[in-house]
C-alpha positions in Angstrom: 27.6 48.3 -52.8 24.3 46.8 -53.8 21.1 49.0 -53.9 18.8 46.5 -51.6 17.5 48.7 -48.7 15.3 47.8 -45.9 11.6 49.1 -45.4 11.2 51.4 -42.7 8.9 49.6 -40.2 8.4 52.7 -37.9 9.8 56.0 -36.7 11.7 56.2 -33.2 10.1 57.6 -30.5 10.8 61.4 -29.4 13.6 61.2 -26.4 13.1 65.0 -26.1 9.6 67.1 -26.3 9.1 69.3 -29.2 8.6 71.8 -27.3 12.2 71.9 -26.5 13.3 70.8 -29.9 12.0 74.0 -31.5 12.9 76.3 -28.3 16.7 75.5 -29.4 15.9 75.9 -32.5 14.4 79.0 -32.5 17.3 80.3 -30.2 20.1 79.6 -32.9 17.9 81.7 -35.8 17.4 81.3 -39.7 20.7 81.9 -41.6 20.6 83.1 -44.9 18.5 82.2 -47.9 19.3 79.6 -50.2 22.5 79.1 -52.2 21.4 77.2 -55.2 18.6 74.8 -56.5 20.1 72.7 -59.6 17.3 70.5 -61.1 18.0 67.6 -63.4 15.6 66.4 -66.1 13.4 63.9 -65.5 12.6 60.8 -67.1 9.5 60.5 -69.4 7.8 58.5 -67.1 6.7 59.1 -63.7 9.9 59.0 -61.4 10.2 59.2 -58.0 11.8 62.5 -56.9 14.2 62.6 -53.9 14.5 66.0 -52.8 18.7 66.7 -51.4 19.6 69.2 -49.5 23.4 70.4 -49.1 25.9 73.2 -48.5 27.3 74.9 -51.1 30.5 74.8 -52.8 33.4 72.7 -52.3 33.4 69.0 -50.7 29.4 69.1 -50.3 27.3 70.6 -53.4 30.1 70.6 -56.2 31.2 66.6 -55.9 27.3 65.7 -55.4 25.9 68.0 -58.3 28.4 65.2 -60.5 27.1 62.0 -58.7 23.4 63.2 -58.7 24.0 63.5 -62.7 25.6 60.2 -63.1 22.6 58.5 -60.7 20.4 60.3 -62.6 21.0 59.1 -65.3 21.6 55.3 -64.6 18.1 55.1 -62.7 15.7 57.0 -64.7 12.9 55.7 -62.4 14.3 58.0 -59.4 15.6 62.0 -60.1 17.4 63.3 -57.8 17.3 67.3 -57.6 19.7 69.1 -55.6 19.2 72.5 -53.0 22.5 74.8 -51.7 22.9 76.5 -49.1 26.0 78.9 -48.4 27.8 76.5 -45.9 28.3 79.5 -43.4 24.5 79.8 -43.2 23.1 76.3 -43.5 23.1 74.7 -40.0 21.1 77.1 -38.2 18.7 77.3 -41.6 18.6 73.1 -41.6 17.8 72.9 -37.9 14.6 75.2 -38.3 13.4 73.5 -41.3 14.0 69.8 -39.7 12.2 71.1 -36.8 9.0 71.9 -39.0 9.3 69.1 -41.1 10.0 71.3 -43.9 8.3 69.4 -47.4 11.8 70.4 -49.2 13.7 67.8 -46.8 13.9 64.3 -47.5 17.7 63.7 -47.7 20.5 66.0 -46.9 23.7 66.2 -44.7 24.3 67.4 -41.1 26.8 67.9 -38.8 27.2 65.5 -35.7 25.9 68.1 -33.4 22.5 68.6 -35.0 22.5 64.7 -35.5 22.0 64.2 -32.0 18.9 66.2 -31.6 17.6 65.0 -34.7 17.9 61.5 -33.7 16.6 62.3 -29.9 13.4 63.5 -31.5 12.4 61.2 -34.3 13.6 63.5 -37.0 15.9 61.3 -38.6 15.8 57.5 -39.5 18.3 55.2 -37.7 20.1 53.6 -40.9 19.4 50.3 -40.1 16.0 50.9 -41.5 17.3 52.4 -44.4 20.2 50.3 -45.9 20.8 47.0 -45.5 23.0 45.3 -42.8 25.6 44.5 -45.9 25.9 48.2 -47.0 26.3 49.2 -43.2 29.1 46.3 -42.7 31.0 47.6 -45.8 30.8 51.1 -44.7 31.6 49.8 -41.3 34.9 48.0 -42.8 35.9 51.2 -44.8 35.5 54.0 -42.9 37.7 54.7 -39.5 35.8 53.5 -36.6 36.5 56.6 -34.7 34.8 58.6 -37.2 32.0 56.9 -38.0 31.0 56.2 -34.5 30.4 60.3 -33.9 27.6 59.5 -36.6 25.9 57.5 -33.9 23.1 58.4 -30.9 22.9 55.9 -28.1 24.6 52.9 -30.2 22.5 53.3 -33.7 24.1 54.5 -36.5 21.8 57.6 -37.4 23.8 58.9 -40.8 26.3 57.5 -43.2 29.3 59.4 -44.9 31.1 60.1 -47.8 32.8 63.1 -46.5 34.9 63.4 -43.7 36.6 66.5 -42.0 38.3 67.7 -38.7 40.3 70.9 -37.9 44.0 71.4 -39.0 46.4 74.0 -40.2 46.7 75.4 -43.6 49.4 77.6 -44.3 51.9 79.3 -46.7 55.3 77.5 -47.1 56.6 80.6 -49.2 55.7 82.9 -46.7 57.3 80.6 -43.6 60.0 80.2 -45.7 60.2 84.1 -46.4 60.4 84.6 -42.7 62.3 81.8 -41.9 60.3 80.3 -39.4 58.6 76.7 -38.8 55.5 75.1 -38.0 55.0 75.6 -33.8 54.9 72.0 -32.4 53.2 73.4 -29.4 50.4 76.1 -29.0 52.9 78.0 -26.4 55.3 79.1 -29.6 52.5 80.1 -31.7 52.8 83.8 -30.9 55.9 83.9 -31.8 55.8 82.4 -35.0 52.6 84.6 -35.5 54.8 87.4 -34.9 57.3 86.7 -37.2 55.1 86.1 -40.0 53.6 89.4 -39.4 55.2 91.7 -42.1 55.1 93.6 -45.7 51.8 93.5 -45.4 50.7 90.1 -44.3 49.3 88.7 -41.0 50.6 85.8 -39.3 47.2 84.4 -38.2 43.9 84.0 -39.6 41.0 81.9 -38.4 37.4 81.4 -38.4 36.3 83.3 -35.4 32.9 84.5 -36.2 30.1 84.7 -33.1 28.7 81.4 -32.5 29.5 77.4 -33.7 33.0 79.4 -35.4 34.5 80.9 -32.4 33.1 77.6 -30.3 34.5 75.2 -32.5 37.9 77.1 -32.2 37.9 77.0 -28.8 36.9 73.8 -28.3 39.5 72.7 -30.7 42.0 74.1 -28.1 40.7 73.2 -25.1 40.7 69.5 -26.2 44.2 69.8 -27.4 45.3 70.7 -23.7 42.8 68.0 -22.1 40.1 69.8 -21.2 36.3 68.6 -21.8 33.0 70.6 -21.8 32.3 68.7 -18.3 33.2 66.2 -16.1 31.7 62.7 -16.0 28.9 64.2 -13.5 28.2 66.8 -16.0 29.8 69.7 -14.3 30.9 72.3 -16.6 34.8 72.6 -17.0 34.8 75.5 -19.3 36.3 77.8 -16.4 39.4 75.4 -16.1 43.1 75.1 -16.4 42.6 73.6 -19.8 39.9 76.6 -20.8 42.3 79.6 -19.6 45.2 78.2 -21.5 43.2 77.8 -24.8 41.8 81.6 -24.1 45.2 83.2 -23.2 46.5 81.8 -26.5 43.7 82.7 -28.6 44.4 86.4 -27.5 47.7 86.5 -27.7 47.4 85.2 -31.6 44.4 88.2 -32.0 47.7 90.8 -32.3 48.9 89.0 -35.5 45.4 88.4 -37.0 44.3 89.9 -40.4 41.2 92.2 -39.5 38.3 90.0 -40.8 39.4 87.2 -38.4 36.6 88.2 -35.8 33.7 87.9 -38.0 35.2 85.1 -40.2 34.0 82.0 -41.4 35.7 79.3 -43.0 35.3 80.4 -46.7 36.7 83.9 -45.4 39.7 82.1 -43.6 40.5 80.2 -47.0 40.4 83.5 -48.7 42.9 84.9 -46.8 45.2 82.2 -46.9 44.7 81.6 -50.8 45.6 85.2 -51.3 48.1 85.7 -49.2 46.7 88.3 -47.0 47.4 85.8 -43.9 50.4 83.1 -43.3 48.5 80.6 -41.2 46.1 79.4 -40.4 46.3 76.9 -37.3 42.8 75.8 -36.7 40.5 75.7 -39.4 38.1 73.2 -40.9 39.6 71.2 -43.6 38.7 71.7 -47.0 39.8 70.4 -50.5 39.9 73.3 -52.7 43.3 75.6 -51.1 45.7 72.8 -52.1 44.1 72.1 -55.9 45.9 73.7 -58.2 42.9 73.9 -60.7 41.1 75.9 -58.3 43.2 78.2 -56.4 46.2 79.8 -58.2 48.5 79.5 -54.7 48.1 76.0 -54.2 51.6 74.8 -54.6 52.6 77.0 -51.8 49.7 75.9 -49.3 50.7 73.1 -47.2 48.8 71.5 -44.6 49.5 70.1 -40.9 48.0 69.0 -37.6 47.6 71.8 -35.4 50.1 72.4 -32.6 49.8 70.6 -29.2 48.9 71.5 -25.7 51.5 71.6 -24.0 52.2 68.1 -23.1 49.1 66.8 -24.4 48.6 65.8 -28.1 46.8 68.1 -30.8 43.0 67.3 -30.4 41.0 69.0 -33.2 37.3 68.9 -33.3 36.0 66.2 -35.6 33.3 67.4 -38.5 32.1 66.6 -41.9 28.9 66.0 -42.6 26.5 62.7 -43.7 23.6 62.0 -45.5 20.3 61.8 -43.2 17.0 60.6 -43.8 14.1 62.6 -42.9 11.3 60.5 -40.9 8.4 62.5 -43.0 10.0 61.7 -46.1 7.9 59.4 -48.4 10.1 57.9 -50.9 12.6 56.0 -48.4 13.3 53.2 -50.6 14.2 56.1 -53.6 16.4 58.0 -51.0 18.1 54.6 -49.8 19.4 53.4 -53.3 20.7 57.5 -53.4 22.9 57.1 -50.4 23.8 53.7 -51.2 25.4 54.9 -54.7 26.9 58.2 -53.3 28.7 56.3 -50.1 29.7 53.4 -52.3 33.3 52.8 -53.0 32.9 53.3 -56.6 32.5 56.3 -57.0 34.9 57.5 -55.0 37.4 59.1 -57.3 34.7 60.9 -59.0 33.9 62.1 -55.7 37.2 63.3 -55.2 38.1 64.4 -58.4 35.0 66.6 -58.2 36.2 68.7 -54.6 34.8 65.6 -52.3 36.8 64.6 -49.1 36.0 61.0 -48.1 35.6 59.0 -45.7 36.4 55.8 -46.7 40.4 54.6 -45.8 40.1 53.1 -49.3 39.3 56.4 -50.7 42.0 58.3 -48.8 45.4 55.8 -49.5 43.8 55.3 -53.5 47.3 56.7 -55.4 44.9 58.4 -57.7 43.1 59.9 -55.0 45.7 61.2 -53.2 47.3 63.0 -56.9 44.1 64.9 -56.3 44.0 65.4 -52.5 47.9 65.6 -51.2 46.5 66.6 -48.0 44.8 63.1 -47.6 47.6 61.9 -45.3 47.0 65.3 -42.7 43.4 64.4 -42.9 44.1 60.7 -41.7 46.3 61.9 -39.0 43.4 64.1 -37.8 40.6 61.8 -37.8 42.8 59.3 -35.9 43.9 61.5 -33.3 40.4 64.1 -33.1 38.2 64.6 -30.9 34.8 64.2 -30.8 31.7 67.2 -30.0 29.2 65.5 -26.8 26.7 63.3 -28.0 23.8 64.8 -26.5 20.7 66.2 -28.3 21.9 70.0 -27.0 25.3 69.6 -28.7 24.9 71.9 -31.2 23.3 74.8 -28.7 26.2 74.2 -26.1 28.8 75.1 -29.1 27.0 77.8 -30.0 26.6 79.1 -26.4 30.3 78.8 -26.0 31.1 80.3 -29.2 29.2 83.6 -28.3 31.4 84.0 -24.8 34.7 83.0 -26.9 33.6 86.4 -28.6 32.8 88.1 -25.7 36.2 87.5 -24.7 38.2 88.4 -28.0 36.4 91.6 -28.4 37.5 92.8 -25.0 33.4 92.9 -24.1 34.5 91.2 -20.5 37.8 89.7 -19.1 38.9 86.0 -19.7 38.2 85.3 -16.3 34.9 86.4 -16.2 34.4 85.5 -20.0 35.4 81.6 -18.8 33.1 82.2 -15.7 30.0 83.0 -17.5 30.8 80.3 -20.2 31.1 78.0 -16.9 27.2 79.5 -15.4 25.4 79.0 -18.6 26.5 75.5 -19.3 25.4 75.1 -15.5 22.2 76.4 -16.2 21.1 74.7 -19.6 22.5 71.3 -18.1 20.3 71.4 -15.2 17.4 72.6 -17.3 17.8 69.7 -19.4 18.0 67.3 -16.5 21.8 66.5 -16.6 22.3 68.2 -13.3 
């Protein structure tokens, strides 16, 4: 992949008012502080600085730190610095910083739900103003179209991933074997399996159900797997539907066998529960590279992956996720930023990326035999990318995800009945859709 770039001609016009975007960001709140800042030695001459921010740990902070070190050594005229934030706090913090054109943001990774708001308000540049047509064509030829399309807004590509993700199942095969049970093929059979696994101090179920985006994503994957959607073609909300009722019924039934931390857990907490054997099964969590890596997790040899269960006769449709590189529209170093992004997403660095806990988006990297030796779960990831479900491609997407998660948490905590909770979510969606002009 070449390092050519196309200079920015202008910044896209805002599709939403700044006031609307700031209101949405304020509603989300500011997450916890920065997890770490990694500085790399600058060249003796006046090198161009690129400030890059991503979430900490496996898949993002760890592999990007290695790529940055190699990039800086090969490009003394450009020096990339890395700032990381714990993943469970990253996105609310990022949303607030983007809203204020924070000076520490030039290149950063983000999720699709935030991309739609950032693109609509002119906060990030379309990639056809950053990368060359040849570079974009190379990515399009090697990244599954269904996944790459989640990074488009109104037909234009606004972010490019070297990472890919979806929700799927992690489970302890040793604990399943000891209980004499197999993974259920349908959500309707999940409760019986969780019950059989719950014994000898082990819980049969764990999930990332922290209030807000985590609970919202879990419910969304189940809703989609039962054939449901957030709303119909005319934007009439459909949370309070047959699919929604089936999803919440299964979630409530599984809570009887959940480890105690589940209701407040983020993805790192769920991973810890599986790694330590506190829980035997996480049927629906965001994918990650460390749980099956024997060099990182002592129990990795006993941890397997699979697609989540189907919703009745409807195939599993887990949420598509991941993070991708975005360029701030106020950044003054677009040429250097383009060179860094082109390097980090190139096929040439994918083995390095994977060897350092990266989870690639390129099909060539996912099927590379050397990479599969490291990421033995890659076949599960490929299947999930093939049948996963995107979040709604509207600027308020993250706002709705958080809103939905809040209502799901209310139901699971027993604050409201399932019937009332789903109605509350439906009504809240209708109000917000009406205020945004969709209804």
